[in-house]
C-alpha positions in Angstrom: 112.9 73.3 73.0 113.9 74.4 76.5 113.2 78.0 75.7 109.8 77.0 74.3 108.9 75.1 77.5 110.0 78.0 79.7 107.7 80.4 77.8 104.8 78.0 78.1 105.6 77.5 81.8 105.8 81.3 82.4 102.5 82.1 80.6 100.6 79.3 82.2 101.6 79.9 85.8 101.5 83.7 85.6 98.1 83.5 84.0 96.8 81.0 86.6 98.1 82.8 89.7 97.0 86.2 88.5 93.5 84.9 88.0 93.4 83.4 91.5 94.9 86.5 92.9 92.0 88.6 91.6 89.8 87.3 94.4 88.3 84.2 95.9 85.2 84.6 93.8 87.0 83.1 90.8 87.5 79.8 92.7 84.6 77.4 93.2 83.8 73.9 94.2 83.6 71.7 91.1 83.1 68.3 92.9 82.3 66.9 96.3 83.6 63.5 97.3 82.4 62.3 100.7 83.8 64.9 103.2 86.2 66.4 100.7 85.9 69.0 98.0 87.7 69.6 94.7 88.2 73.3 93.7 88.5 74.8 90.3 91.9 76.0 91.3 92.9 72.3 91.9 92.0 71.6 88.3 93.8 74.6 87.0 97.0 73.8 89.0 97.0 70.3 87.5 96.4 71.7 84.1 99.3 74.2 84.5 101.6 71.3 85.4 100.4 69.4 82.4 101.2 72.3 80.1 104.5 72.9 81.8 105.6 69.4 80.7 105.4 70.7 77.1 102.0 69.3 76.3 99.8 71.2 73.8 96.8 73.2 75.2 93.7 71.1 75.4 90.8 72.2 77.6 89.2 68.7 77.4 92.1 67.3 79.5 90.5 69.0 82.5 87.8 66.3 82.4 90.4 63.6 82.8 92.2 65.7 85.6 88.9 65.9 87.6 88.4 62.2 87.1 91.8 61.5 88.5 91.2 63.8 91.5 87.9 62.0 92.3 89.6 58.6 92.3 92.4 60.1 94.3 90.0 61.3 97.0 88.2 58.0 97.2 91.5 56.0 97.6 92.9 58.5 100.1 89.8 58.5 102.2 89.8 54.7 102.4 93.6 54.8 103.2 92.8 56.9 106.2 90.2 54.4 107.3 92.7 51.6 106.9 95.4 53.5 108.7 97.7 53.7 105.6 100.1 56.5 106.3 102.6 58.5 104.3 105.7 59.9 106.1 106.8 63.4 105.8 110.1 62.2 104.4 108.3 60.6 101.5 106.4 63.8 100.8 109.6 65.8 101.0 111.4 63.5 98.5 108.5 63.7 96.1 108.3 67.5 96.4 112.1 67.9 95.9 112.0 65.7 92.7 109.1 67.8 91.3 110.9 71.1 92.2 114.1 69.9 90.5 112.2 69.1 87.3 110.3 72.4 87.4 113.5 74.4 88.1 115.1 72.7 85.1 112.1 73.4 82.8 112.0 77.1 83.9 115.7 77.7 83.5 116.7 78.2 87.1 115.3 78.7 90.6 115.0 82.5 90.3 113.1 82.3 87.0 110.7 79.7 88.5 110.0 81.9 91.5 109.4 84.8 89.2 106.9 82.7 87.2 105.1 81.5 90.3 105.2 84.9 91.9 106.2 83.3 95.2 109.2 81.5 96.7 109.7 77.8 96.1 109.4 77.2 99.8 105.9 78.8 99.8 104.9 76.9 96.7 106.1 73.6 98.1 104.0 74.2 101.2 100.9 74.9 99.0 101.5 71.6 97.1 102.2 69.5 100.2 98.6 68.5 101.0 97.9 67.4 97.5 101.2 65.4 97.2 100.5 63.8 100.6 97.1 62.8 99.3 98.5 61.5 96.0 101.0 59.3 97.8 98.5 57.9 100.2 96.1 57.1 97.3 98.9 55.3 95.5 99.6 53.2 98.6 95.9 52.4 98.9 95.7 51.2 95.3 98.8 49.1 95.8 97.3 47.4 98.8 94.2 46.6 96.6 96.2 45.1 93.7 99.6 44.0 94.9 98.6 40.5 95.8 96.7 39.8 92.6 98.0 36.9 90.5 96.5 34.7 87.8 96.4 31.0 87.6 97.1 29.0 84.4 93.4 28.3 84.2 92.6 32.1 84.4 95.2 32.8 81.7 93.5 30.2 79.5 90.0 31.5 80.1 91.2 35.1 79.4 92.8 34.0 76.1 89.7 32.1 75.1 87.6 35.2 75.8 89.5 37.3 73.3 88.2 37.7 69.8 90.2 35.0 68.0 89.9 36.9 64.7 91.7 40.0 66.1 94.5 38.5 68.2 97.7 40.5 68.2 100.4 39.6 65.7 104.0 39.4 67.0 107.0 40.2 64.9 110.2 38.1 65.0 111.4 37.6 68.6 114.8 36.3 69.7 116.5 35.0 72.9 119.9 36.5 73.0 122.9 36.7 75.2 125.9 39.0 75.4 129.4 39.3 76.8 130.5 42.9 77.3 133.9 44.3 78.0 134.4 47.9 79.1 137.6 49.7 78.1 139.7 50.3 81.3 141.9 53.3 81.6 145.3 53.2 83.2 146.1 55.5 86.2 147.9 57.8 83.9 145.0 57.9 81.4 142.6 58.8 84.1 144.8 61.5 85.7 143.6 64.2 83.3 140.0 63.7 84.5 141.0 63.8 88.2 142.9 67.0 87.6 139.9 68.5 85.8 137.6 67.9 88.8 140.3 69.2 91.1 140.3 72.4 89.1 136.5 72.8 89.6 137.0 72.2 93.3 139.6 75.0 93.5 137.2 77.3 91.7 134.6 76.7 94.3 137.0 77.1 97.2 138.1 80.4 95.7 134.5 81.7 95.7 132.7 80.3 92.6 129.1 79.1 93.2 129.0 75.3 93.4 125.6 75.1 91.7 126.8 77.2 88.8 129.9 75.2 88.3 127.8 72.0 88.4 125.4 73.3 85.8 128.3 74.2 83.5 130.5 71.2 83.8 129.0 68.2 85.6 128.2 65.2 83.3 125.0 63.6 84.6 121.3 64.3 84.9 121.5 66.4 88.0 123.6 69.1 86.3 120.6 71.3 85.2 119.6 71.4 88.9 122.9 72.6 90.1 124.0 69.1 90.9 121.5 68.8 93.8 120.5 65.2 94.5 117.5 65.7 96.8 117.3 63.6 100.0 118.6 60.1 99.5 119.4 57.1 101.6 122.9 55.5 101.8 122.1 52.6 99.5 121.1 54.8 96.5 124.7 55.7 95.6 128.0 53.9 94.9 129.6 52.9 98.3 132.4 55.5 97.9 129.9 58.3 97.2 127.8 57.3 100.2 130.8 57.1 102.5 131.8 60.6 101.6 128.3 62.0 101.7 127.6 60.7 105.2 131.1 61.6 106.5 131.2 65.3 105.8 129.6 68.0 107.8 126.9 70.3 106.4 128.5 72.9 104.0 131.8 71.0 103.8 133.2 70.3 100.3 134.8 66.9 99.7 138.2 66.2 98.2 138.2 64.6 94.7 137.2 60.9 94.9 136.6 58.2 92.4 133.7 55.7 91.9 132.9 53.3 89.1 131.0 56.3 87.4 133.9 58.8 87.4 135.5 61.5 89.5 133.4 63.5 91.9 133.3 66.3 94.4 130.3 66.9 96.6 129.0 69.3 99.2 126.6 68.2 101.9 123.6 70.6 102.0 121.5 69.0 104.7 121.3 65.7 106.7 118.1 64.3 108.0 118.4 61.1 110.0 119.5 58.4 107.6 119.0 60.7 104.6 121.3 63.4 103.1 120.9 66.0 100.4 124.1 66.8 98.5 125.3 68.9 95.6 127.9 67.2 93.4 129.9 67.4 90.2 130.9 64.3 88.3 133.3 64.0 85.3 133.1 60.7 83.4 136.4 59.5 82.0 136.3 58.8 78.2 137.9 55.7 76.6 141.2 56.3 74.9 142.2 54.6 71.7 144.6 52.5 73.6 142.0 51.4 76.2 139.6 50.5 73.3 142.4 48.3 71.7 142.9 46.5 75.0 139.2 45.9 75.4 139.0 44.6 71.8 141.9 42.2 72.4 140.3 40.9 75.6 136.9 40.2 74.1 138.4 38.5 71.1 140.3 36.2 73.4 137.1 35.3 75.2 135.3 34.8 71.9 138.0 32.4 70.7 137.7 30.4 73.9 133.9 30.2 73.7 133.7 29.3 70.0 136.4 26.7 70.3 134.5 25.0 73.2 137.2 25.7 75.8 134.6 27.5 78.0 130.8 27.7 77.9 129.1 31.0 76.9 127.2 31.3 80.2 130.2 30.5 82.3 132.3 33.0 80.3 129.6 35.7 80.8 129.4 35.1 84.5 133.2 35.2 84.9 134.2 38.0 82.5 131.3 40.2 81.3 131.3 43.8 82.6 127.5 44.2 82.2 126.2 43.6 85.7 122.6 43.3 84.5 123.4 40.3 82.4 126.5 38.6 83.9 124.3 37.1 86.7 121.9 35.6 84.1 124.7 33.9 82.3 124.8 36.7 79.7 121.1 36.4 78.7 119.1 39.6 78.2 115.7 39.9 79.9 112.9 41.8 78.3 111.9 44.2 81.0 108.4 44.8 79.6 107.2 41.3 80.3 110.1 39.8 82.3 110.8 37.1 79.7 113.8 36.3 77.6 112.0 37.0 74.3 112.8 40.3 72.7 111.2 41.6 69.5 113.8 42.3 66.8 112.4 45.7 66.2 113.3 46.7 69.8 117.0 46.0 69.4 119.4 48.9 68.8 120.9 49.0 65.4 124.3 47.6 66.3 122.8 44.6 68.1 120.2 44.0 65.3 123.0 44.0 62.7 125.0 41.5 64.7 122.1 39.1 65.4 120.2 39.3 62.1 122.5 37.0 60.0 123.1 34.4 62.8 121.7 30.9 62.9 120.3 29.6 66.2 123.3 28.6 68.4 125.8 31.0 66.6 127.9 33.8 68.0 128.5 37.2 66.4 131.9 38.6 65.9 132.9 41.3 68.5 131.7 44.8 67.7 131.8 48.2 69.4 128.6 49.5 71.0 127.3 52.1 73.4 126.0 51.2 76.9 123.2 52.8 79.0 125.7 55.4 80.3 126.6 56.4 76.7 130.1 54.8 77.0 131.7 52.8 74.3 132.1 49.1 75.0 133.0 45.9 73.1 130.6 42.9 73.0 129.7 39.8 71.1 126.3 38.2 70.9 124.8 34.7 71.2 121.5 33.7 69.5 119.8 31.1 71.6 116.5 31.0 69.7 114.4 32.8 67.1 110.6 32.7 66.9 109.1 33.6 63.5 106.4 36.2 63.2 103.1 34.7 64.3 99.6 35.4 65.7 99.4 35.2 69.5 98.9 31.7 71.0 99.2 30.2 74.4 102.1 27.8 73.5 104.5 30.5 72.3 103.3 33.6 74.2 102.1 32.3 77.6 104.1 34.9 79.6 102.8 37.8 77.5 99.2 36.6 77.8 99.7 35.9 81.5 100.7 39.5 82.1 97.8 40.8 80.0 95.4 38.6 82.0 96.9 39.9 85.3 96.4 43.5 84.1 92.9 42.7 83.1 92.3 41.3 86.6 93.7 44.4 88.2 91.5 46.7 86.1 88.4 44.7 86.9 89.3 44.6 90.6 89.8 48.4 90.7 86.6 49.0 88.8 84.6 46.8 91.2 86.2 48.7 94.2 85.3 52.1 92.8 81.8 50.9 91.9 81.3 49.9 95.5 82.7 53.2 96.8 80.4 55.1 94.4 77.3 53.4 96.0 78.4 54.3 99.5 80.0 57.7 99.1 78.3 61.0 98.3 79.7 62.3 95.0 78.5 65.5 93.4 79.9 67.0 90.2 79.3 70.6 89.0 77.0 70.9 86.0 79.8 72.4 83.9 81.7 69.1 84.0 78.7 66.8 83.4 79.3 67.0 79.7 82.6 65.0 80.2 82.2 61.4 79.2 85.0 60.4 81.6 82.9 61.6 84.6 79.6 59.9 83.7 80.7 56.8 85.5 80.1 58.6 88.8 76.5 59.4 88.0 73.5 57.2 88.8 71.1 56.1 86.1 68.7 59.0 86.7 71.5 61.6 86.5 72.8 60.0 83.3 69.4 60.4 81.7 69.2 64.0 82.8 72.5 64.9 81.3 71.4 63.6 77.9 68.3 65.8 77.7 
């Protein structure tokens, strides 16, 4: 898959840049929005990035891309009027994240520069104005919609406006809690991992390239990018990591140190005020059979105390659970899609589904082994607070879901009204070649729409 993406990436970017390099005559204005213009090359650049993400070639997507650029111009122009600014640090961070993704897809910095036929520094500078405009447009849209809420009366009116014969049907939903115990390694059990990282550190001190060692051995999502983090603030990392990152001088390599995520070494690449860009290696200790046995004994002890009534489930979760996301909610799991406690059964992972499915409301599952977000083995047991049978949407059972749908509808209508007003007061002209796009006809006045159908 990676090789496939790299080939697409190479062909698209080499084709695009060779076309532009043939002369300025191949580029042209495809739309005018107020005092700004959109070039064919802007569309092609966006399309190239679309394909570089592994999407299939689809020329019609260019209609959508032009639509997005027009709305971006309108929002950004209003942001300038409203004095909404975007700092250079924000642009740099966004560019660095994009470059890291593209380097990973291309298979390395050198290959990416070969594909682009230019240095990454040059390419970043070419992208900078568009990224700045994108971020300013996003801030403008946020200022338009961030304060929008809906009252219970608005929720009721929205629900009543829906076609009652085609209301959504919800599968079984449950309110569930969990208590999670992580296996804890002893100092001796962890020592093998500390020594492994120390070995990588010695390789680097002896002349090996830090980025290459990180790509080969580091065990997190930054490994494909040579372990480079991009500019980050102090609060983004574990406190031990931040302390080390902000203590070292540029170019200095840290000793091996431990955080809750594992053993690390890092090198400071650049510091900029209260931000720092580092390169790092992390090795995550794996549970041993002995540590898993200790975790199993601990959770079974908690289970016995809860089921015998010696301690309440919510209290036990707050005191003993190792899952920081749920221990502060008394063990209850929140559905992040609608911020409620109701979770569709078909969204549960297999182990949790198997544990919950046979339970009656108020029951607890036996302890079982599972895998957390970090891919680590943990022990847990579940609590079933409530179960809602499959049903058609209604206000009594599904108010939170309908409320969020009503809010999204209000946001959509508010933005549509905002763009409609800007269309009336802003000069917008679209090249004839794009007037066949249905997505773009919203920007035409009635006479223009009639003309395009002839």
